[in-house]
Structures are given as structure tokens and as C-alpha cells.
N, C-alpha and C positions, 0 to 999 in steps of 0.2 A: 529705352531700356537698354542696359549693357548685356554682354554676354551672359555673364553671371547671373543678373536678374531674369534674364529670358528662361535660363535653364531652371532657376529656382522657382518659377511660376508654375512649373510641374507638379509641385508639391508646397503650397504655400503655409500648411503646418509645420514644415522643417525650417521655416523661417524664424521660429523661436529658438533654435540651436545656437550654441556659440559659433561665432564667425568663423574660427578655424575649422570647426566640425562640418560646416556648411561648404567652405571652400573645398575640403577634401572629398565632400560628397558630390560637388559640381564637376569637379576634375575627375572623378571616376564616373560619372554620367557621360562626360564628353568622350572619355576613353570608350566606353561601352556603345556610343552612339556613333564612332568611328569619326569624330570630330575633334581630336586632339590638336588639330592646327589651331582651333580658336581657345586653346588654353593660356596661351601666352598673352591672350588680350580679354581678360575676363573684366575687366573695368571699362572697356573701350565702349562707347554708345553705339548702336547698331543703326542703321540707315544713314540717309544723306539729309535729314531734316536739319541738322545741327551741324556747324562747321567741322568740328571734331568727329563726327560720326563716320563710319566706315560702312560701305556697301558690301553685302555679301553674293556670293554667286547663288545659283538656284540649288546647286548641290550641296552648299554650305548650309543654307538655310533648311533643307529637308534634314542634313544630320543634326541640325542644332534642334530641330523638332523631335527625331529620335532620341536626342539626348535628354529631352525635358521628359520625355516617356519613360527614358532608362531611371532618371532621377525619382520619379514618381515609385519605381518598382511595380510597374503594371507589366501585364502581358501586352506583346507586340506583336502584329500579324502584318508581315509586307506581303501583299497579295499580287503586285504585279511589279517585279524588279525591273526598274527602267534607269537608263544613265541618270546620275553617276555610278550606279551600281554596277561595278566591274565584275567580270567573272571572278577574280580573286574575292571580292567582298561577298560574292552571293555565295561562293563556297565555303567561306569562313565564318559567315554570320548567319546562315540559315541553319536550320536543324538538320542533322544528319538523316533523319528519317523522310526529308523531304528531298533529298538530292537524288 
């Protein structure tokens, strides 16, 4: 799967929308999931099984999964922030009532 396809799996019903609309939603989900670094490689295959594929760090996989949940517009609960959740990210993405 590519980065785009991986995020779109969060809500397969949205795959019926026009491509431009979906790309905009994927980019927004990546931004919300703190994975903007992946926005420049939407069509890049993930994993090392194919020669053109790219591997991701553990933190990038976590942020990609978070982006997939954001694409679905679902509630997200992070119960145990671990690295790569830096103090800045914990402060800026956790609800203010939990700080």
C-alpha cells in the first residue's frame, strides 16, 4: 500500500469521493496525526518488499496509524504516551483537561 492508500483504509466509504477531495482529506488527516512528513510521499509504496518501497521508523508508523484514525473522524484516546511522543507533542495534542 502507498501512504495515501494506508490512510484511506481508515474509511473505505470515502474512497467513492473524487480524487482531489480524497487527497485533501488525506493531507488533513496526516496533519492532524502529526505525520506531515509523509505528505510528500503519498504515492510511495510502504515497506521493503518491493524495490521502490520505503521503510518507516516506528514513530512514523504510529503517526500514520493516528492519521488513519483522524481520516475516519473517530474518537482517539492515547492512554500511554511513549516516545516518539515528545513533551511538545503531549502538550499540544492532548486535551487541555488532561494536562
